[in-house]
Residue, then its C-alpha position, 0 to 999 in steps of 0.5 A: x506530504x500533500x503540501x510538498x506534492x502540491x508544490x510539485x504541481x501534482x494532481x489530486x489523484x496522484x497526491x492520493x496515490x503518493x499518500x497511499x504509497x507512503x502508507x504501504x511503504x510504512x507497512x512494508x517497514x513494519x512488516x520487516x521489523x515483525x519479520x526480523x523479530x518473530x520466532x513464529x515461522x508462519x508469521x515469518x513466512x507471511x510477512x515475507x509474502x506480504x512485503x513482496x506483494x506490497x512492493x509489487x502493488x506500489x509499482x503496479x499502481x504507480x505504473x498504471x497512474x503514470x500511463x494516465x497522469x504525470x510522473x510523481x517526481x523526486x522527494x515524495x517517499x515518506x513512509x508512514x510506519x504504523x505503530x501496531x506490531x499485529x499483522x492483522x491490524x496492519x492489514x485491516x488498516x491497509x484495506x480501509x486505505x485501499x478502499x478509500x483510494x478505490x472510491x476516489x479513483x471513480x473515473x473509468x480511466x482509472x479502471x486498471x488501477x482500481x483492478x490492481x487495488x481490488x486484487x491487493x485488497x483480496x490478497x490482504x483479506x486472505x492474509x488476515x485469515x492466515x495471520x490468525x492461524x499463526 
């Protein structure tokens, strides 16, 4: 993925964002599988809510970055699907990846993107708690 993005001339921060987006899109795919295979209504509803939040977050952070940097181009979407079927494990991994991206985007120009990431991380923490109730 990084090699392909580098060939497109993307900045390091846009490459980080593309990598992060592929992690989120992979989690979205896994949550879809969980959604289709669970008999637990609360897990079904939680995965529904998480899929919605993930897609909105991907869109928000890309729109924020495109206001600062370049458009990512085509041929960049390669979802990295997690192996786990445990919602809490998936969310904990996403929190770690979100924190890593937040730290990488340290320049003040990225404050709006960092705010979106912070809000996303907070919602993931709440969802981890909710996943323990299902």
